[in-house]
C-alpha positions in Angstrom: -36.8 20.2 -2.0 -33.2 20.6 -0.8 -31.9 23.3 1.6 -28.6 24.5 0.4 -26.6 27.1 2.2 -24.6 29.6 0.0 -21.9 31.5 1.9 -20.5 34.7 0.5 -16.8 35.3 0.8 -17.8 37.9 3.4 -19.5 35.3 5.6 -23.1 36.3 4.7 -25.2 33.2 4.5 -28.2 32.4 2.4 -30.2 29.2 3.0 -32.7 28.5 0.3 -34.8 25.5 -1.1 -33.9 24.4 -4.4 -36.1 21.9 -6.5 -34.4 18.7 -7.4 -33.4 18.6 -11.1 -32.2 22.2 -10.9 -28.5 22.9 -10.6 -26.7 24.6 -7.7 -26.3 27.6 -10.0 -29.9 27.8 -10.9 -30.9 27.8 -7.3 -28.5 30.8 -6.5 -29.9 32.5 -9.6 -33.5 31.9 -8.9 -32.9 33.2 -5.4 -30.8 36.3 -6.2 -27.6 35.1 -4.3 -24.7 37.4 -4.9 -21.3 36.0 -5.8 -22.4 33.5 -8.4 -22.3 35.2 -11.8 -22.9 32.4 -14.1 -22.0 34.4 -17.3 -22.5 31.5 -19.6 -25.8 30.6 -18.2 -24.9 27.1 -17.3 -23.1 25.9 -20.5 -19.7 25.0 -18.7 -18.1 27.7 -20.9 -16.8 30.0 -18.1 -15.8 29.7 -14.5 -18.1 32.4 -13.0 -20.2 29.9 -10.8 -17.3 28.6 -8.9 -17.7 27.6 -5.4 -15.9 25.6 -2.7 -17.9 22.8 -1.3 -17.7 22.2 2.5 -15.4 19.2 3.5 -18.2 16.9 4.5 -20.1 17.2 1.2 -17.0 16.8 -1.1 -17.4 12.9 -1.4 -21.1 12.9 -1.5 -21.5 14.9 -4.7 -21.2 13.4 -8.2 -17.6 13.4 -9.5 -16.4 16.2 -11.8 -16.3 15.2 -15.4 -13.4 16.2 -17.6 -15.0 19.3 -19.0 -15.8 20.6 -15.6 -12.2 19.9 -14.4 -10.8 21.8 -17.4 -13.0 24.8 -17.0 -11.9 25.0 -13.2 -8.5 25.7 -14.4 -9.8 29.3 -15.3 -11.6 29.8 -11.9 -10.1 32.2 -9.3 -8.0 30.1 -6.8 -9.4 26.8 -7.7 -8.9 24.0 -4.9 -8.2 20.5 -6.5 -10.5 18.9 -4.0 -13.2 21.3 -3.0 -13.9 23.6 -6.1 -16.9 22.9 -8.2 -18.7 24.6 -11.0 -22.4 25.1 -9.7 -23.8 24.9 -13.2 -22.5 21.1 -13.4 -24.1 19.8 -10.1 -27.8 18.9 -10.4 -29.6 19.1 -7.1 -31.3 15.7 -5.5 -33.2 15.6 -2.5 -30.2 13.9 -0.9 -28.3 17.2 -1.1 -30.5 18.6 1.6 -28.1 20.5 4.0 -25.3 21.0 1.4 -23.1 24.2 2.0 -20.9 26.0 -0.5 -18.7 28.9 -0.2 -18.0 31.5 -2.8 -14.5 32.6 -3.6 -13.6 36.3 -3.1 -14.2 37.0 -6.9 -15.2 35.2 -9.9 -13.3 35.5 -13.1 
């Protein structure tokens, strides 16, 4: 299990345990975390699971592939360095302590 902290735009924190092999998006969905809509269900066909990864974790996560990078162009206020689509990041045990912040809205 990896403990992941999801921080809503208003500052509310949710710390949950997510099983390795699930995505960060599935961890949010399974724990009823508001702010990650995931309209496409994880198919990388929308940008409604967009988050900002906190600085100390950016380099620790697997690199974005081209499809994720392209889809982030449709996200609300994407940051080239810290924005990720949570449906594209599979959780590993090494991600214990990961923190992500949600944007003020998903589009």
